[in-house]
DRENPA-3360 file (N, C-alpha, C; in nm, 2 decimals, always signed):
BEGIN
1 = MKPNRKEA = +1.53/-1.25/+2.12/+1.43/-1.35/+2.18/+1.30/-1.31/+2.11 ~ +1.20/-1.40/+2.06/+1.11/-1.44/+1.99/+0.97/-1.37/+2.04 ~ +0.92/-1.29/+2.06/+0.80/-1.22/+2.13/+0.69/-1.34/+2.19 ~ +0.65/-1.32/+2.27/+0.52/-1.43/+2.31/+0.41/-1.38/+2.25 ~ +0.27/-1.44/+2.29/+0.18/-1.38/+2.24/+0.14/-1.28/+2.33 ~ +0.15/-1.27/+2.49/+0.10/-1.16/+2.53/+0.19/-1.04/+2.50 ~ +0.30/-1.02/+2.43/+0.38/-0.92/+2.39/+0.30/-0.89/+2.27 ~ +0.30/-0.97/+2.19/+0.22/-0.96/+2.04/+0.07/-0.87/+2.06;
9 = AEIVRGTR = +0.04/-0.89/+2.14/-0.10/-0.84/+2.20/-0.08/-0.72/+2.22 ~ -0.01/-0.68/+2.29/+0.03/-0.55/+2.37/+0.05/-0.44/+2.23 ~ +0.12/-0.50/+2.13/+0.17/-0.43/+2.03/+0.04/-0.36/+1.96 ~ -0.06/-0.45/+1.94/-0.22/-0.42/+1.86/-0.32/-0.38/+1.99 ~ -0.27/-0.35/+2.04/-0.41/-0.31/+2.15/-0.48/-0.15/+2.09 ~ -0.40/-0.09/+2.08/-0.50/+0.04/+1.99/-0.39/+0.16/+2.05 ~ -0.49/+0.22/+1.97/-0.42/+0.36/+2.00/-0.49/+0.44/+2.16 ~ -0.43/+0.52/+2.22/-0.48/+0.59/+2.31/-0.56/+0.64/+2.31;
17 = DPSKAGLW = -0.63/+0.67/+2.21/-0.79/+0.71/+2.18/-0.91/+0.66/+2.23 ~ -0.96/+0.62/+2.30/-1.07/+0.48/+2.32/-1.12/+0.50/+2.18 ~ -1.19/+0.65/+2.11/-1.25/+0.63/+1.99/-1.21/+0.56/+1.89 ~ -1.07/+0.49/+1.90/-1.01/+0.45/+1.80/-0.98/+0.32/+1.82 ~ -1.00/+0.26/+1.95/-0.98/+0.10/+1.98/-0.95/+0.05/+1.88 ~ -0.87/-0.06/+1.87/-0.83/-0.15/+1.80/-0.75/-0.14/+1.67 ~ -0.69/+0.05/+1.68/-0.61/+0.10/+1.59/-0.48/+0.14/+1.59 ~ -0.40/+0.16/+1.50/-0.25/+0.19/+1.55/-0.21/+0.22/+1.41;
25 = RAAPNESL = -0.16/+0.38/+1.42/-0.11/+0.44/+1.29/+0.03/+0.47/+1.35 ~ +0.10/+0.52/+1.21/+0.27/+0.54/+1.24/+0.28/+0.61/+1.11 ~ +0.42/+0.69/+1.10/+0.46/+0.77/+0.96/+0.59/+0.69/+0.96 ~ +0.61/+0.63/+0.83/+0.74/+0.57/+0.84/+0.86/+0.69/+0.83 ~ +0.92/+0.78/+0.91/+0.98/+0.89/+0.84/+1.14/+0.87/+0.94 ~ +1.12/+0.77/+1.07/+1.27/+0.75/+1.07/+1.36/+0.63/+1.02 ~ +1.44/+0.65/+1.06/+1.57/+0.53/+0.97/+1.50/+0.38/+1.02 ~ +1.49/+0.37/+1.15/+1.37/+0.20/+1.18/+1.29/+0.25/+1.28;
33 = SEHIEQLI = +1.19/+0.29/+1.19/+1.06/+0.34/+1.27/+0.96/+0.24/+1.35 ~ +0.90/+0.33/+1.44/+0.84/+0.25/+1.55/+0.74/+0.16/+1.48 ~ +0.66/+0.16/+1.36/+0.57/+0.10/+1.28/+0.71/-0.06/+1.24 ~ +0.77/-0.02/+1.22/+0.84/-0.14/+1.12/+0.88/-0.23/+1.23 ~ +0.91/-0.14/+1.36/+1.00/-0.27/+1.50/+0.85/-0.32/+1.55 ~ +0.78/-0.30/+1.52/+0.62/-0.35/+1.58/+0.60/-0.46/+1.46 ~ +0.63/-0.44/+1.36/+0.57/-0.56/+1.24/+0.68/-0.65/+1.25 ~ +0.80/-0.63/+1.27/+0.88/-0.73/+1.29/+0.84/-0.84/+1.40;
41 = RLESAADQ = +0.78/-0.74/+1.53/+0.76/-0.84/+1.65/+0.64/-0.93/+1.59 ~ +0.55/-0.85/+1.56/+0.40/-0.93/+1.46/+0.46/-1.08/+1.42 ~ +0.56/-1.03/+1.32/+0.60/-1.14/+1.22/+0.63/-1.23/+1.30 ~ +0.74/-1.24/+1.40/+0.80/-1.31/+1.48/+0.69/-1.41/+1.57 ~ +0.61/-1.32/+1.62/+0.49/-1.40/+1.71/+0.41/-1.44/+1.66 ~ +0.35/-1.44/+1.49/+0.25/-1.50/+1.41/+0.24/-1.64/+1.40 ~ +0.15/-1.70/+1.42/+0.12/-1.87/+1.40/+0.10/-1.84/+1.22 ~ +0.02/-1.74/+1.18/-0.04/-1.71/+1.04/+0.02/-1.63/+1.00;
49 = IQAWHPTL = +0.03/-1.60/+0.88/+0.08/-1.44/+0.80/+0.01/-1.49/+0.62 ~ -0.09/-1.38/+0.60/-0.14/-1.42/+0.48/-0.11/-1.28/+0.42 ~ -0.04/-1.27/+0.29/+0.01/-1.12/+0.24/-0.04/-1.17/+0.10 ~ -0.04/-1.04/+0.07/-0.16/-1.01/-0.07/-0.04/-0.89/-0.11 ~ -0.04/-0.84/-0.26/+0.02/-0.73/-0.31/+0.03/-0.76/-0.46 ~ -0.04/-0.64/-0.52/-0.05/-0.64/-0.64/+0.08/-0.57/-0.70 ~ +0.14/-0.47/-0.64/+0.29/-0.42/-0.75/+0.39/-0.43/-0.71 ~ +0.44/-0.52/-0.61/+0.58/-0.56/-0.57/+0.58/-0.70/-0.49;
57 = IPGMLQSY = +0.69/-0.75/-0.47/+0.73/-0.84/-0.43/+0.72/-0.84/-0.24 ~ +0.63/-0.88/-0.20/+0.61/-0.85/-0.07/+0.72/-0.85/+0.01 ~ +0.73/-0.76/+0.11/+0.87/-0.76/+0.18/+0.97/-0.85/+0.27 ~ +0.89/-0.98/+0.29/+0.97/-1.07/+0.34/+1.01/-1.15/+0.24 ~ +0.97/-1.14/+0.12/+1.04/-1.23/+0.03/+1.14/-1.14/-0.06 ~ +1.15/-1.03/-0.03/+1.22/-0.94/-0.13/+1.39/-0.98/-0.10 ~ +1.46/-0.95/-0.21/+1.61/-1.00/-0.20/+1.68/-0.87/-0.18 ~ +1.80/-0.88/-0.17/+1.88/-0.76/-0.09/+1.85/-0.62/-0.18;
65 = QYAVEAIQ = +1.89/-0.68/-0.32/+1.90/-0.57/-0.41/+1.77/-0.52/-0.43 ~ +1.68/-0.58/-0.45/+1.56/-0.58/-0.53/+1.45/-0.46/-0.38 ~ +1.50/-0.53/-0.28/+1.45/-0.47/-0.14/+1.50/-0.29/-0.20 ~ +1.64/-0.26/-0.24/+1.73/-0.17/-0.21/+1.65/-0.08/-0.31 ~ +1.59/-0.12/-0.44/+1.54/-0.08/-0.52/+1.37/+0.01/-0.50 ~ +1.31/-0.10/-0.44/+1.20/-0.09/-0.43/+1.18/+0.05/-0.31 ~ +1.27/+0.00/-0.19/+1.25/+0.15/-0.09/+1.34/+0.31/-0.18 ~ +1.42/+0.27/-0.25/+1.44/+0.37/-0.29/+1.31/+0.43/-0.39;
73 = ATTPALPI = +1.23/+0.39/-0.46/+1.16/+0.42/-0.52/+1.00/+0.48/-0.45 ~ +1.01/+0.41/-0.35/+0.90/+0.42/-0.29/+0.91/+0.54/-0.19 ~ +1.00/+0.55/-0.11/+1.06/+0.67/-0.08/+1.18/+0.72/-0.05 ~ +1.20/+0.81/-0.18/+1.32/+0.89/-0.28/+1.38/+0.94/-0.15 ~ +1.36/+1.02/-0.07/+1.39/+1.12/+0.02/+1.46/+1.04/+0.14 ~ +1.46/+0.94/+0.15/+1.52/+0.85/+0.25/+1.66/+0.84/+0.25 ~ +1.74/+0.87/+0.36/+1.92/+0.87/+0.30/+1.95/+0.73/+0.27 ~ +2.04/+0.71/+0.19/+2.06/+0.62/+0.16/+2.12/+0.49/+0.26;
81 = EDVAERAD = +2.20/+0.53/+0.38/+2.22/+0.47/+0.47/+2.10/+0.41/+0.54 ~ +2.01/+0.49/+0.54/+1.88/+0.42/+0.58/+1.80/+0.30/+0.48 ~ +1.82/+0.35/+0.33/+1.75/+0.26/+0.25/+1.83/+0.10/+0.29 ~ +1.99/+0.16/+0.31/+2.03/-0.02/+0.30/+2.02/-0.09/+0.47 ~ +1.97/-0.02/+0.56/+1.96/-0.08/+0.70/+1.78/-0.12/+0.65 ~ +1.73/-0.05/+0.60/+1.58/-0.13/+0.57/+1.59/-0.27/+0.50 ~ +1.68/-0.26/+0.39/+1.68/-0.34/+0.28/+1.75/-0.48/+0.35 ~ +1.87/-0.46/+0.42/+1.90/-0.58/+0.51/+1.80/-0.64/+0.61;
89 = LRLRRIDA = +1.73/-0.56/+0.67/+1.61/-0.61/+0.77/+1.54/-0.68/+0.71 ~ +1.48/-0.63/+0.54/+1.40/-0.70/+0.51/+1.42/-0.87/+0.46 ~ +1.57/-0.88/+0.40/+1.61/-0.98/+0.39/+1.60/-1.08/+0.48 ~ +1.67/-1.02/+0.65/+1.64/-1.13/+0.73/+1.49/-1.16/+0.81 ~ +1.38/-1.08/+0.77/+1.29/-1.13/+0.81/+1.24/-1.23/+0.76 ~ +1.24/-1.32/+0.67/+1.23/-1.43/+0.67/+1.25/-1.53/+0.77 ~ +1.38/-1.48/+0.82/+1.40/-1.61/+0.93/+1.34/-1.61/+1.05 ~ +1.23/-1.54/+1.07/+1.17/-1.50/+1.14/+1.06/-1.67/+1.16;
97 = LGYAGDRR = +1.04/-1.73/+1.05/+0.92/-1.82/+0.99/+1.03/-1.96/+1.04 ~ +1.15/-1.96/+1.07/+1.23/-2.05/+1.04/+1.18/-2.16/+0.91 ~ +1.22/-2.31/+0.98/+1.21/-2.35/+0.88/+1.11/-2.48/+0.84 ~ +1.08/-2.52/+0.95/+0.94/-2.61/+1.02/+0.81/-2.58/+0.95 ~ +0.74/-2.62/+0.96/+0.62/-2.63/+0.86/+0.49/-2.60/+1.01 ~ +0.50/-2.56/+1.12/+0.40/-2.53/+1.21/+0.40/-2.42/+1.20 ~ +0.43/-2.29/+1.15/+0.38/-2.15/+1.14/+0.40/-2.17/+0.97 ~ +0.28/-2.09/+0.94/+0.26/-2.09/+0.79/+0.24/-1.91/+0.74;
105 = AWFIIDEQ = +0.29/-1.95/+0.62/+0.30/-1.79/+0.56/+0.25/-1.82/+0.45 ~ +0.14/-1.77/+0.39/+0.11/-1.74/+0.23/+0.08/-1.65/+0.16 ~ +0.14/-1.60/+0.03/+0.18/-1.48/-0.03/+0.13/-1.51/-0.15 ~ +0.05/-1.41/-0.20/-0.05/-1.41/-0.34/+0.01/-1.27/-0.44 ~ +0.08/-1.27/-0.51/+0.09/-1.14/-0.59/+0.07/-1.16/-0.72 ~ +0.02/-1.03/-0.78/-0.02/-1.05/-0.89/+0.11/-1.08/-1.04 ~ +0.07/-1.11/-1.14/+0.14/-1.15/-1.24/+0.23/-1.03/-1.31 ~ +0.16/-0.96/-1.27/+0.27/-0.83/-1.35/+0.39/-0.77/-1.22;
113 = VLRRPIGC = +0.39/-0.86/-1.11/+0.51/-0.84/-1.08/+0.61/-0.88/-1.08 ~ +0.61/-0.99/-1.19/+0.68/-1.08/-1.22/+0.76/-1.03/-1.33 ~ +0.70/-0.95/-1.40/+0.75/-0.89/-1.50/+0.78/-0.74/-1.48 ~ +0.78/-0.65/-1.36/+0.80/-0.53/-1.37/+0.94/-0.53/-1.30 ~ +1.03/-0.48/-1.40/+1.17/-0.47/-1.34/+1.17/-0.34/-1.24 ~ +1.24/-0.39/-1.11/+1.25/-0.25/-1.02/+1.40/-0.27/-1.04 ~ +1.46/-0.15/-1.08/+1.56/-0.11/-1.07/+1.66/-0.18/-1.22 ~ +1.65/-0.26/-1.27/+1.68/-0.35/-1.38/+1.68/-0.48/-1.40;
121 = KAVLLEQM = +1.64/-0.55/-1.51/+1.63/-0.70/-1.53/+1.74/-0.76/-1.46 ~ +1.84/-0.76/-1.41/+1.90/-0.86/-1.38/+1.87/-0.83/-1.22 ~ +1.83/-0.76/-1.15/+1.74/-0.73/-1.00/+1.65/-0.83/-1.01 ~ +1.55/-0.79/-1.12/+1.45/-0.90/-1.12/+1.47/-1.02/-1.15 ~ +1.59/-1.08/-1.23/+1.60/-1.20/-1.24/+1.63/-1.29/-1.10 ~ +1.71/-1.22/-1.03/+1.78/-1.26/-0.90/+1.66/-1.25/-0.77 ~ +1.57/-1.15/-0.82/+1.42/-1.15/-0.75/+1.35/-1.34/-0.73 ~ +1.38/-1.33/-0.87/+1.28/-1.43/-0.92/+1.36/-1.59/-0.87;
129 = EHLLNIAS = +1.48/-1.56/-0.87/+1.56/-1.70/-0.82/+1.54/-1.72/-0.70 ~ +1.55/-1.60/-0.64/+1.49/-1.61/-0.47/+1.41/-1.63/-0.38 ~ +1.29/-1.62/-0.50/+1.15/-1.69/-0.45/+1.18/-1.84/-0.51 ~ +1.20/-1.87/-0.62/+1.21/-2.00/-0.58/+1.31/-2.10/-0.52 ~ +1.40/-2.00/-0.46/+1.47/-2.09/-0.35/+1.41/-2.08/-0.21 ~ +1.35/-1.96/-0.19/+1.25/-1.97/-0.06/+1.13/-2.10/-0.10 ~ +1.08/-2.11/-0.17/+0.98/-2.20/-0.21/+1.03/-2.33/-0.19 ~ +1.15/-2.35/-0.23/+1.19/-2.50/-0.22/+1.29/-2.51/-0.10;
137 = LRPSVTLQ = +1.29/-2.42/-0.02/+1.39/-2.46/+0.15/+1.31/-2.44/+0.26 ~ +1.19/-2.35/+0.24/+1.09/-2.32/+0.33/+0.95/-2.38/+0.33 ~ +0.92/-2.49/+0.39/+0.78/-2.57/+0.35/+0.68/-2.49/+0.41 ~ +0.72/-2.38/+0.50/+0.65/-2.32/+0.57/+0.57/-2.18/+0.50 ~ +0.62/-2.18/+0.40/+0.59/-2.07/+0.29/+0.54/-2.13/+0.17 ~ +0.43/-2.07/+0.14/+0.30/-2.09/+0.00/+0.36/-2.03/-0.05 ~ +0.34/-1.99/-0.19/+0.34/-1.88/-0.31/+0.22/-1.93/-0.40 ~ +0.15/-1.80/-0.43/+0.02/-1.82/-0.54/+0.06/-1.69/-0.63;
145 = VLPLDSPG = +0.02/-1.68/-0.72/+0.02/-1.57/-0.87/-0.07/-1.57/-0.89 ~ -0.17/-1.43/-0.91/-0.30/-1.39/-0.95/-0.28/-1.35/-1.09 ~ -0.31/-1.49/-1.18/-0.30/-1.43/-1.32/-0.33/-1.31/-1.38 ~ -0.26/-1.24/-1.51/-0.31/-1.12/-1.55/-0.46/-1.12/-1.61 ~ -0.53/-1.22/-1.65/-0.65/-1.23/-1.71/-0.77/-1.25/-1.63 ~ -0.70/-1.25/-1.47/-0.79/-1.27/-1.36/-0.89/-1.15/-1.39 ~ -1.05/-1.19/-1.35/-1.16/-1.10/-1.35/-1.12/-1.00/-1.22 ~ -1.21/-0.87/-1.24/-1.21/-0.81/-1.11/-1.21/-0.87/-1.00;
153 = HPGLAGAF = -1.15/-0.84/-0.86/-1.12/-0.88/-0.72/-1.11/-0.79/-0.62 ~ -1.11/-0.80/-0.51/-1.13/-0.69/-0.40/-0.96/-0.67/-0.38 ~ -0.88/-0.74/-0.42/-0.71/-0.71/-0.42/-0.71/-0.62/-0.51 ~ -0.79/-0.53/-0.58/-0.76/-0.42/-0.67/-0.78/-0.28/-0.58 ~ -0.81/-0.32/-0.44/-0.82/-0.21/-0.33/-0.69/-0.20/-0.30 ~ -0.58/-0.25/-0.30/-0.47/-0.28/-0.27/-0.38/-0.35/-0.17 ~ -0.26/-0.36/-0.13/-0.19/-0.45/-0.05/-0.21/-0.43/+0.08 ~ -0.22/-0.55/+0.12/-0.24/-0.63/+0.30/-0.22/-0.71/+0.32;
161 = TSYKVGPQ = -0.16/-0.73/+0.44/-0.11/-0.84/+0.53/-0.21/-0.85/+0.67 ~ -0.22/-1.00/+0.69/-0.30/-1.02/+0.83/-0.22/-1.14/+0.87 ~ -0.21/-1.12/+1.01/-0.17/-1.20/+1.09/-0.21/-1.28/+1.23 ~ -0.21/-1.40/+1.25/-0.27/-1.47/+1.34/-0.21/-1.49/+1.45 ~ -0.22/-1.47/+1.55/-0.17/-1.46/+1.68/-0.24/-1.55/+1.79 ~ -0.19/-1.64/+1.81/-0.34/-1.69/+1.93/-0.45/-1.73/+1.89 ~ -0.53/-1.65/+1.94/-0.66/-1.62/+1.89/-0.70/-1.50/+1.81 ~ -0.65/-1.42/+1.84/-0.63/-1.29/+1.75/-0.58/-1.25/+1.63;
169 = RVVFTETL = -0.65/-1.20/+1.56/-0.63/-1.14/+1.42/-0.56/-0.99/+1.39 ~ -0.54/-1.00/+1.31/-0.43/-0.90/+1.29/-0.44/-0.85/+1.15 ~ -0.47/-0.70/+1.08/-0.46/-0.63/+0.94/-0.38/-0.57/+0.94 ~ -0.22/-0.56/+0.85/-0.18/-0.46/+0.85/-0.18/-0.40/+0.68 ~ -0.16/-0.26/+0.70/-0.17/-0.21/+0.54/-0.11/-0.06/+0.58 ~ -0.05/-0.07/+0.44/+0.06/+0.05/+0.44/+0.04/+0.15/+0.32 ~ +0.05/+0.28/+0.33/+0.05/+0.42/+0.26/+0.17/+0.45/+0.23 ~ +0.19/+0.57/+0.11/+0.27/+0.64/+0.08/+0.32/+0.72/+0.22;
177 = TGSLISTR = +0.28/+0.72/+0.26/+0.31/+0.79/+0.41/+0.24/+0.79/+0.53 ~ +0.23/+0.64/+0.56/+0.20/+0.61/+0.66/+0.14/+0.43/+0.68 ~ +0.13/+0.37/+0.79/+0.07/+0.27/+0.80/-0.05/+0.23/+0.89 ~ -0.15/+0.13/+0.88/-0.23/+0.09/+0.99/-0.22/-0.04/+1.05 ~ -0.27/-0.05/+1.16/-0.23/-0.20/+1.21/-0.42/-0.20/+1.32 ~ -0.47/-0.30/+1.23/-0.56/-0.32/+1.31/-0.63/-0.44/+1.33 ~ -0.73/-0.45/+1.50/-0.75/-0.56/+1.51/-0.90/-0.57/+1.55 ~ -0.98/-0.46/+1.47/-1.17/-0.43/+1.47/-1.18/-0.57/+1.39;
185 = PEDVAAYS = -1.27/-0.60/+1.44/-1.35/-0.70/+1.38/-1.38/-0.74/+1.27 ~ -1.45/-0.61/+1.23/-1.52/-0.54/+1.07/-1.42/-0.57/+0.98 ~ -1.30/-0.51/+1.02/-1.18/-0.45/+0.93/-1.11/-0.66/+0.89 ~ -1.09/-0.72/+1.02/-1.03/-0.85/+1.03/-1.13/-0.93/+0.94 ~ -1.27/-0.92/+0.89/-1.38/-1.02/+0.85/-1.34/-0.95/+0.72 ~ -1.34/-0.85/+0.68/-1.37/-0.78/+0.56/-1.20/-0.82/+0.48 ~ -1.09/-0.83/+0.53/-0.95/-0.88/+0.47/-0.95/-1.03/+0.47 ~ -1.00/-1.07/+0.58/-1.04/-1.25/+0.56/-1.11/-1.30/+0.45;
193 = TSYDHLQA = -1.21/-1.21/+0.40/-1.29/-1.27/+0.31/-1.24/-1.24/+0.16 ~ -1.15/-1.11/+0.19/-1.11/-1.09/+0.03/-0.97/-1.17/+0.03 ~ -0.94/-1.18/+0.13/-0.83/-1.30/+0.12/-0.86/-1.44/+0.07 ~ -0.98/-1.51/+0.12/-1.00/-1.64/+0.04/-1.05/-1.61/-0.10 ~ -1.10/-1.51/-0.10/-1.14/-1.49/-0.27/-1.03/-1.48/-0.35 ~ -0.89/-1.42/-0.31/-0.79/-1.39/-0.41/-0.74/-1.55/-0.40 ~ -0.71/-1.61/-0.31/-0.66/-1.80/-0.30/-0.76/-1.84/-0.39 ~ -0.91/-1.81/-0.39/-0.94/-1.88/-0.51/-0.91/-1.89/-0.66;
201 = VAASPAAS = -0.89/-1.73/-0.68/-0.87/-1.71/-0.83/-0.78/-1.75/-0.84 ~ -0.66/-1.73/-0.78/-0.50/-1.69/-0.82/-0.46/-1.90/-0.88 ~ -0.40/-1.89/-0.91/-0.34/-1.97/-0.96/-0.27/-2.08/-0.87 ~ -0.28/-2.21/-0.86/-0.23/-2.30/-0.76/-0.11/-2.28/-0.77 ~ -0.04/-2.36/-0.63/+0.06/-2.32/-0.57/+0.18/-2.41/-0.67 ~ +0.13/-2.46/-0.73/+0.25/-2.55/-0.84/+0.26/-2.48/-0.96 ~ +0.13/-2.47/-0.97/+0.12/-2.38/-1.14/+0.18/-2.23/-1.14 ~ +0.19/-2.16/-0.96/+0.25/-2.03/-0.98/+0.41/-2.07/-0.96;
209 = LEMIDSAR = +0.45/-2.13/-0.90/+0.59/-2.18/-0.90/+0.63/-2.19/-1.05 ~ +0.56/-2.26/-1.11/+0.61/-2.26/-1.30/+0.55/-2.13/-1.35 ~ +0.49/-2.04/-1.31/+0.47/-1.91/-1.38/+0.62/-1.80/-1.33 ~ +0.64/-1.86/-1.20/+0.80/-1.80/-1.16/+0.90/-1.82/-1.23 ~ +0.90/-1.95/-1.28/+1.03/-2.00/-1.34/+1.04/-2.00/-1.49 ~ +0.88/-1.93/-1.51/+0.89/-1.88/-1.68/+0.95/-1.80/-1.67 ~ +0.90/-1.68/-1.58/+0.95/-1.55/-1.56/+1.14/-1.53/-1.58 ~ +1.16/-1.62/-1.47/+1.30/-1.64/-1.47/+1.37/-1.68/-1.59;
217 = RTLCTELD = +1.32/-1.78/-1.65/+1.38/-1.82/-1.83/+1.35/-1.72/-1.94 ~ +1.26/-1.63/-1.89/+1.27/-1.53/-2.00/+1.34/-1.41/-1.97 ~ +1.38/-1.39/-1.85/+1.46/-1.29/-1.78/+1.65/-1.36/-1.84 ~ +1.64/-1.49/-1.81/+1.79/-1.52/-1.85/+1.78/-1.48/-2.03 ~ +1.71/-1.55/-2.07/+1.70/-1.50/-2.23/+1.75/-1.38/-2.26 ~ +1.67/-1.27/-2.22/+1.67/-1.16/-2.25/+1.80/-1.08/-2.22 ~ +1.83/-1.15/-2.10/+1.98/-1.09/-2.03/+2.10/-1.11/-2.13 ~ +2.08/-1.25/-2.17/+2.20/-1.31/-2.26/+2.19/-1.27/-2.42;
225 = TMTWSG = +2.05/-1.20/-2.43/+2.07/-1.14/-2.57/+2.13/-1.03/-2.54 ~ +2.09/-0.96/-2.45/+2.16/-0.81/-2.44/+2.32/-0.77/-2.43 ~ +2.35/-0.90/-2.36/+2.50/-0.91/-2.35/+2.55/-0.94/-2.49 ~ +2.50/-1.06/-2.56/+2.57/-1.09/-2.72/+2.54/-0.95/-2.77 ~ +2.43/-0.87/-2.77/+2.42/-0.79/-2.85/+2.49/-0.65/-2.82 ~ +2.60/-0.65/-2.71/+2.65/-0.55/-2.66/+2.80/-0.57/-2.70;
% end
């Protein structure tokens, strides 16, 4: 059942410590840890999602094998069964958006993400095709690519995702050892300003899809050459 806005508000009400009101921290050590479950509930309840990632395809957009490789690379100690479980979950998270255009999700990635093989080039090719399929089938999803020659920008500080649930805005950031969910006005304002800047300097959605398709064609050529050479 889809969480309602009241339930989503409860997710991000803050820690038990009054001095940290508006903050919620967790460490991703369990097979399906609490912070992941709450993140899914946020995604399901959000009217709007805005995500930026400078090094990887955002989780909601990952193909299964790309997700497996990314999870193994970032959490090498995680048992293989947990890796598979998380990868399967990432593949299904996009379904929370549905196919209608009333709930919006906007993703910005750095151009280098289109070139970095996660696992191998075949996995990256599958991921590029997955992105193009999402863009063509889901009008609620918008993709932008930040060109490599872009000047310095706030996104250099790292990946983040913001959610709008009714009148409330929530920011989610993740590190190697944990994650942070914040509703503090100063945090929300800072990330909102950063995202506006990224949207302005990134390629247009149409040009971004051309960049993704160009990366796909390059990978096809490289893989064909490798097969022929073998």
